[in-house]
C-alpha positions in Angstrom: 5.1 6.2 16.6 7.8 3.9 15.1 5.8 0.8 16.2 2.7 2.2 14.5 4.6 2.8 11.3 6.1 -0.7 11.5 2.7 -2.2 12.0 1.3 -0.4 9.0 4.2 -1.2 6.8 3.9 -4.9 7.7 0.2 -4.8 7.0 0.7 -3.1 3.7 3.3 -5.7 2.6 1.0 -8.7 3.3 -2.5 -7.3 2.7 -2.7 -7.7 -1.1 -1.8 -11.4 -0.9 -3.9 -11.9 2.2 -6.9 -10.4 0.4 -6.4 -12.7 -2.6 -6.0 -15.8 -0.5 -9.1 -15.0 1.6 -11.3 -14.2 -1.3 -10.2 -17.4 -3.1 -10.9 -19.5 0.0 -14.4 -17.9 0.3 -15.1 -18.6 -3.4 -13.9 -22.2 -3.3 -16.1 -23.0 -0.2 -19.1 -22.5 -2.5 -18.9 -20.6 -5.8 -22.7 -20.0 -6.0 -23.6 -16.4 -5.1 -25.9 -16.3 -2.2 -24.7 -19.7 -0.8 -22.8 -19.9 2.5 -19.2 -18.7 2.2 -19.7 -17.1 -1.3 -18.5 -13.5 -2.0 -21.0 -11.3 -3.7 -20.2 -9.9 -7.2 -18.6 -6.5 -7.8 -20.6 -3.9 -9.6 -18.1 -4.0 -12.5 -16.0 -6.8 -13.8 -12.3 -5.7 -13.8 -8.7 -6.8 -13.8 -5.3 -5.1 -13.3 -7.0 -3.2 -10.5 -5.8 -2.8 -6.9 -7.3 -4.1 -3.6 -6.4 -2.3 -0.3 -7.5 -3.3 3.2 -8.6 -0.2 5.0 -8.3 0.4 8.8 -12.0 -0.1 9.2 -11.8 -3.6 7.8 -13.4 -2.8 4.4 -11.6 -3.3 1.1 -11.1 -0.6 -1.5 -11.0 -1.7 -5.1 -9.6 0.9 -7.6 -9.7 1.1 -11.4 -8.5 -1.7 -13.6 -9.3 -2.9 -17.1 -12.8 -3.9 -18.3 -14.5 -4.8 -21.6 -17.3 -2.4 -22.5 -19.9 -2.5 -25.3 -18.7 -1.3 -28.7 -15.1 -1.2 -27.6 -12.5 -3.4 -29.5 -10.0 -3.3 -26.7 -10.4 -3.3 -22.9 -10.6 0.2 -21.4 -9.2 1.6 -18.1 -11.8 2.3 -15.5 -12.3 5.4 -13.3 -14.7 3.6 -11.0 -13.9 2.4 -7.5 -15.8 0.1 -5.1 -15.8 -0.8 -1.4 -16.3 -4.3 -0.1 -17.9 -4.7 3.3 -17.2 -8.2 4.7 -19.7 -7.7 7.6 -22.6 -7.5 5.1 -20.9 -9.3 2.1 -21.8 -6.3 -0.1 -20.2 -3.9 -2.5 -20.9 -0.2 -2.9 -19.5 2.6 -5.2 -16.8 4.7 -3.6 -16.4 7.7 -5.9 -14.8 8.2 -9.2 -11.1 8.8 -10.0 -10.2 12.0 -11.8 -8.4 9.8 -14.4 -9.2 6.2 -15.4 -6.3 3.8 -14.7 -5.0 0.2 -14.6 -1.6 -1.3 -13.6 -1.3 1.4 -11.0 -0.3 1.1 -7.3 -2.3 1.8 -4.2 -0.6 2.4 -0.8 -2.2 2.6 2.6 -0.7 5.6 4.4 -0.2 6.0 8.2 -3.1 8.5 8.1 -5.5 5.8 6.8 -5.7 7.5 3.4 -4.8 5.5 0.2 -2.3 6.9 -2.3 -3.0 5.8 -5.9 -0.1 6.4 -8.3 0.3 6.3 -12.1 -0.8 3.4 -14.2 -2.0 3.0 -17.7 -4.8 5.3 -18.8 -6.9 5.3 -22.0 -4.6 7.9 -23.5 -1.3 6.5 -22.3 0.9 6.1 -19.3 0.0 8.3 -16.4 2.1 10.7 -14.2 -0.6 11.8 -11.8 -1.5 10.6 -8.3 -4.7 10.7 -6.3 -5.6 10.3 -2.6 -8.6 8.5 -1.2 -10.0 9.5 2.2 -12.1 6.7 3.7 -13.5 9.1 6.4 -15.3 11.1 3.7 -15.3 8.6 0.8 -13.8 11.3 -1.5 -10.8 11.6 -3.9 -8.4 14.5 -4.2 -5.2 15.3 -6.3 -1.9 14.0 -4.9 0.5 15.9 -7.2 2.3 15.0 -10.4 5.3 12.7 -10.8 8.1 13.9 -13.1 8.1 10.5 -14.8 4.9 8.8 -16.1 4.9 5.1 -15.1 2.9 1.9 -14.8 3.9 -1.6 -13.7 6.0 0.2 -11.0 6.2 -0.4 -7.3 5.3 1.7 -4.3 6.8 1.1 -0.9 5.8 2.7 2.4 9.0 3.7 4.3 9.4 4.0 8.1 9.4 7.7 7.7 5.9 7.6 6.3 7.1 8.6 2.9 6.3 6.4 -0.2 9.1 5.2 -2.5 7.8 4.9 -6.1 10.3 3.4 -8.5 10.8 1.9 -12.0 7.9 1.0 -14.2 7.0 1.2 -17.9 9.5 2.1 -20.5 12.1 0.5 -18.2 12.5 3.6 -16.1 15.6 4.0 -13.9 14.0 6.9 -12.0 12.6 6.9 -8.5 10.6 9.4 -6.5 9.4 10.0 -2.9 5.9 11.1 -1.9 5.7 13.3 1.3 2.2 12.9 2.7 2.6 16.0 5.1 3.1 18.3 2.1 1.4 16.3 -0.6 4.5 16.7 -2.8 7.1 14.6 -4.7 10.9 14.7 -4.8 13.6 12.7 -6.5 14.9 9.5 -4.8 18.0 9.3 -7.0 18.8 7.1 -10.0 18.5 3.3 -9.9 21.5 1.4 -11.2 19.4 -0.3 -13.9 16.2 0.4 -15.7 13.5 -1.7 -14.1 10.0 -2.8 -14.8 7.8 -5.8 -13.9 9.7 -6.1 -10.6 9.2 -6.4 -6.9 10.3 -4.2 -3.9 10.6 -5.4 -0.3 11.1 -3.2 2.8 13.8 -4.8 4.9 14.1 -4.7 8.7 16.9 -2.2 8.3 14.6 0.3 6.5 16.4 -0.3 3.2 14.4 -1.5 0.2 15.5 -4.3 -2.1 14.4 -4.1 -5.7 14.5 -7.0 -8.2 13.4 -6.3 -11.8 13.3 -7.6 -15.3 16.6 -5.9 -16.3 19.9 -6.1 -14.4 20.8 -7.5 -11.0 19.0 -6.7 -7.7 19.7 -3.4 -6.0 19.2 -1.7 -2.7 17.7 1.7 -1.9 19.0 3.4 1.3 16.5 6.1 2.5 19.0 7.5 4.9 21.5 8.5 2.2 19.1 8.5 -0.8 21.6 6.1 -2.6 21.1 3.0 -4.7 23.7 0.2 -4.5 24.1 -3.3 -5.9 22.7 -6.4 -4.1 24.8 -8.6 -6.4 23.5 -12.0 -7.1 26.1 -13.1 -9.7 27.0 -16.4 -8.1 23.5 -17.8 -7.8 21.5 -15.9 -10.5 20.9 -18.4 -13.3 18.5 -16.0 -15.1 19.1 -12.5 -13.9 16.4 -10.9 -16.0 13.2 -12.0 -14.2 9.6 -10.9 -14.5 6.4 -12.1 -12.9 8.4 -13.6 -10.0 7.5 -13.3 -6.3 9.6 -11.9 -3.5 8.5 -12.6 0.1 10.0 -11.2 3.3 10.4 -14.0 5.8 10.3 -13.6 9.6 14.1 -14.2 9.7 14.5 -11.0 7.7 15.6 -12.9 4.6 13.8 -12.6 1.2 12.6 -15.6 -0.7 12.5 -15.0 -4.5 10.6 -17.7 -6.4 10.1 -18.5 -10.1 9.4 -15.9 -12.8 10.1 -15.8 -16.5 13.2 -14.5 -18.2 12.7 -11.1 -19.9 14.2 -12.2 -23.2 12.4 -15.6 -23.7 9.5 -15.3 -21.1 10.3 -18.9 -20.2 9.3 -19.7 -16.6 11.9 -21.1 -14.1 11.5 -23.4 -11.1 14.5 -21.7 -9.4 14.2 -20.0 -6.0 16.7 -18.0 -4.1 17.2 -16.5 -0.6 18.6 -13.1 0.0 20.3 -12.4 3.3 20.5 -8.6 3.9 22.8 -9.0 6.9 25.6 -10.2 4.5 24.2 -8.9 1.2 24.5 -12.4 -0.2 22.3 -14.9 -2.0 21.9 -18.7 -1.8 19.8 -21.3 -3.5 16.5 -22.3 -1.9 16.1 -25.3 -4.2 13.9 -25.8 -7.2 10.2 -25.9 -7.1 8.4 -29.0 -8.4 7.0 -26.8 -11.3 8.4 -24.0 -13.3 6.1 -21.0 -12.8 5.6 -17.3 -13.3 2.7 -14.9 -12.6 2.1 -16.9 -9.4 1.4 -15.7 -5.9 3.5 -16.3 -2.7 1.8 -16.0 0.7 3.5 -16.0 4.0 1.6 -18.2 6.4 1.4 -17.9 10.2 3.7 -20.9 10.6 6.4 -19.1 8.6 6.0 -21.3 5.6 5.4 -19.7 2.2 2.5 -20.9 0.0 3.4 -20.6 -3.7 0.4 -21.0 -5.9 -0.2 -20.8 -9.6 -1.6 -23.9 -11.5 -0.1 -26.3 -9.0 0.5 -25.2 -5.4 3.4 -26.1 -3.2 4.9 -25.1 0.2 8.3 -23.7 1.0 9.4 -24.6 4.5 12.4 -22.5 5.6 13.1 -25.0 8.4 13.9 -27.8 6.0 17.3 -28.3 4.3 17.7 -27.5 0.6 17.5 -30.7 -1.5 20.3 -30.6 -4.1 20.6 -33.1 -7.0 
């Protein structure tokens, strides 16, 4: 059972980036719909949605923002779609109870998908919904004490889901228990966090890096948050739109991002070593960047892309000026 959970957790952590990389590669082979290698168009144009790879190989697209006729501003969508790679086709997959964007979608060990929070057309949301791919239906998944969007959701080895931070710079965190479809507190974070990343470490702990304050660790065994201090190497401790990638070594590569106060992008990268709870420089990228992607490749290198792409090779020594 532990191996099954570990496999699912690993899949959940790389799937979003893998989906993006695969779709982009398909599009760049030939961007004309109907041509070899092209991906067919979705039923609805959208952004700030989620894409989740299901156990059956299909991809679930949920919510997001879209521009509609006679609307001044983009609106959140309640619609969902399924992409079938075997037929290169899209089909509707039910309607959410509440339209949402900037939410999270987490694949559970049961094969169901937990969709949490986000930004609705009437404000930030505190509800959650479950998608069952076996029936193609949606059902309620309880209510969070704290409404949130731009948060993170991390599948833990226990099968629970850690939901933390988010809009309004929340310092709260909660746990979803799939067996009872209920929520409980996961303690208080050391700092209010939003626009941040969360990575499940081999130890079962979760490292969180956000736009306010220094990195911190969540320990599920004790339900306690503690500092993952980066004082020595943190040139700009208030990052947003950075990436954090778990490497095969168990270390975490943090790349780029913009400072919360000035939004200026940085070329800096750092390595976090959970075995010693220490940080070190991983050198500067050739370009300052934020809002980019970082994809772990089969050869253990990390592809950082956004404007100009470059590779991080953990086997090469850091070049210092």
